[in-house]
N, C-alpha and C positions, 0 to 999 in steps of 0.2 A: 251069509252078512247076518245083522243081527235084528229080529223085529219086534212090536206087539204085535201080539191075537189073542182072538178069544177062542175059546173050545169049546162055551156055554155060555149063554147070558143070563146076565144079572150085573150084579155090583160093581165097583171099580177092582173087588180082587181077581177077575176074571179076566183080569188083562196079565198076559204070561211075556215075559221073554224069554224070546226061542229062535234058532239057528232054522236058517228058512234058506231056501236057494237064491245064490243071485241072481234077480229079473236079467233079461238080458235087451237088446233095444231089436222093435223086430224093423221094419224097413220106414219110414221116418217117424221114426222116435227117437227120444233121446235118453240118456241115463244119470241121474243125478244123484254125487254124494251128496247127501243130505245136514245143511248144517242148523236148520231146526225149520219146527214143523207145528203147525198151531194146534190147541185144542178147541172144536166147537161143540155148544150142546147138541149139532146135528149125530157125534161121535161115541156121545154118552146117552143118545137115544139107541141106538143103533147095538149100543152094547148091551142096553136093560132089553130090548125086546121088545123094544116097545116102537121100534119100525126096524125091523126085524127081515122086510122082504123076501123071503122065502130062499135066502144064500144058502146053500151048503157050509155045514163049520170046519175046520173052522174057516176064522175071516179076519182079516184086519181090518186097518181102521182111518182115515186120513185123509184130508185131500191139501191144505193150503201146504206149501211148501218151501224153503228158499237155500240154494243151493250150490253146487260147481258141475258142467257138462263136466262126467268122467267117458262115456261111452256114445256114438251117434252113430245112426243105424243109414244103411241107405236113404239117397235121397234127399238127405237135410244139408241144407243150403246155411238156413237164419244162425243155428248156432253152429261153435268149434267147440272141442275139449278143452279145457279152462278157463270152459267163460262163467260171471255168476249170474243166475236168473233165480225170478220168482216166480211162483205163479198155481198153477193146479197141479198135481199129477194123477195119473190113472191107473195107479198102482196104490198101494196104502202107501202114506204118505208117514207111518211109523215106522221108519225103517233105518237102514242107514242109506241103503239106494230104493230110488224109485225112476219109472217110467213116468216120461212126459210126453205130448202132443207138443211140436213148437209153440205150436197156434194158441196153447193155453199159457206161454210163460212170458215176459216181458227181462230186458236183461233189468242188471240189480244194478244202480246206480253205487259206485265205488265207496263212497261215507255214508251210507243206509246202513246203521247194525244188523246182523243177522236177526238172531230177534225180530226186530219190526219189520224186515223183509217178509221172516217168516209167514205171519202176523194180519199182514193185508187179501190171503187173497177171498173166502168168504166173506170178511164180514165186507168187504170195499164192495166187494161185488153184488151182494144180497142190497146194502144201503143204494148202490145205485143204481138196482132193477125197482124196487122199489119205491123209489120216487121218480122213478120217469113214469110205474105204473099208476103214483100221484098228481100229474103232473105237476110238482112246485113247481111251482117257479115264482122268482122274486118279487115282494109285496106279500105273497104268503105268509098265517102262522102257520102255522106244524105244529104238530102235540106229536114228542113222540115218550115212548112208552117205554120203561127202560134204557131211559138214553144214556146213560152208565156204561153199558156191558158192551160186548164184544161188535154187536152189527149197533145197538146208537151213537156209539163215542163215532162212527160212522156218518150214517146220517144226522147228526145234529151238523155238523162239523160242514158236511156237504150239502146242505140244505141253505145251512148262513153263508158258502162258498159263493151260490148263486141268487142269495140276495134277495132269500126267505127269513121271516123272525123265528124263533123255535123254542116251546115252551115243554122241557123233562120231565120223567118224573123219573124220580130215583129215590134211594137213600139218604141222610142227610151227609153224612161223609162223603158224598161222590157233591154234591152240592158244589162244592168253588172250585171241583172241574169242570164241570161242565158251564162255570161264571168264565174262567177260562174259553171257555171253547164260543165265549159269547152266547147263550142260553139262559133263559131264563129257568131256576129249578123247582120243582113244587116237590114237597115231599110224599110218600106215598100211604098208604093206609086208612081211617077212620078220619071223612072231610072233604076225603081227597075233593069232591064236585065243587063245595063250598070255595076251596083254594085254589080251584080251576077258574070257577067263574067270577072271583076279587079281582083279578090275570088279566082274563079276557070272557068277559060279561056278555059279550057277544058271539063267544063260542069262535071254533076255531074255520082254518079252510081243508083241513086232510088230519091224519093222526095212524104214526104207523108205531102198531104195538108190538111189541118188540119181549113184550114179560109172558103176554098168556098168563095174564092171573084174574082174572073177572072184570077187566076195564070197559069190555065191547061198548055194552050197554051205556055207559055214560060217554065214552068216544061214540061210540054211532048220534046219540043228541047232541053232543057239543059240535058235531061235523056238517047235524044239518039232516042228516041219512046214512045211509052207508057208503052211498057211491065213492067217494074220499076216506074210507078207512079201509086200512088193509092190516091183515096181522099174519106173524111169522111163528105165532106161537099158543094161540089158543086152539083146543081143540073143538069149539063151538061155535066157529064161525058164521058158519052155513043157518044157525040160527038167527043170527043176527042182520044175515044178509050179505055176511062180510065179506069178502076174495082175501084169500089162504094161499101167499105168494110164497112158494116150496123152489127155492134151483136142485132140488130134485127131480123133481118133476114141470119142468118147469114151461107154459104155457102161453105165458108174456107173451112171446114177440119181441120184446125187451134185447135188443145187442147191447151186451155187458163188453164187445174189445175194446172201449175206448176207456170202459171202466180205471185200470190198471197205472196206464198214461198220463193215466189224467191225475190219478192219484199223488200219482209221482210228479208230479209237475206239483200240484199243492203243499205236499212236503216241503219241496227245495226251496218254495215263497213263504214258508212257514207257514202257511193258514191249514195245513193237515197234521195232529199230533195225533200221532197212534202211543195210547198206554198201554203198554206193558202190566200187566199182573203181579206176576210172577212167572220166571222162567222152571223147569226142571228136565234134567236128563230123559233120556229114553226108559231108564231101567223107570225109572218112579210115574210109568205113565196114571197107575193106579192112584195114588196120592194128588197128581195135576187133575185128573178126573174127578175125583172128590169135591176137591178144590171148587172145579169147575160147576156140576151140579151143583153146588149149596148157593151156588148166587150170588147178587149184590158184592161186584165184582168191578176194579177199574179198571176197566182195558181188559185186555183178553192174557190168557195163560199160554204160554210156547212151550214143546218141547224142546231142547237143544241138542247138538252131540256136545262126545266129550263128562 
């Protein structure tokens, strides 16, 4: 099969399309012919060497998948060959085929576009986990930094679906998108503190920082302390007493198994939109990474078959 691998750490140019051996499902596994796989910040952080984790090169990337089951291992009863599924893979997703545990998959609704199905995994699961960690509830005022990004768009909408009010920081080109979700947008940059205090003079109840661009001190101030401030992007979290929430080494104890089914129901009800910023064929993964790493996106970047 064709797959994207890296043989050295570096910029997007180190992503190479190569021929690799087809993965074979073991007991309790399924193999999926991938139709879509989303690009997440963790992917290019691994590629750059920032999150290398001591793994031996070459390695593949990606975890979000949507596709068709084309082979099942012994003992699998949840899915059969031909089933359309979405979720998380156990082998790299930037490929034509991947293996997955049935527990990490859900059935794809027939009318859900492939690129949307492939974009749900990390973004939705991360937003779900962090909102649970922050104990967001109806009536809360939640501040989300990078509200139009791959995690932010889910966090904003999931919080609003729970009855919370949301302020979202984003570049001005993304303000209309946030308004369409029901959030109050605020522009990044100089004067952010004053703009936020004008909207929330008494502060906020909780903060999700998906930006990592220096907003933690202000976030702690607005939340009245670090207890209900969480970052998924800032390397200086400990300096501010803020929790860093990572799906790679998750110690939150949050059960995320309901996340994807709940997201699919919200999509069906018209209460969750999954904006797709751009799609790229697998062979153009380097261009997809360059754009993702540049930031200021409006939704997800997805690699698609064909």
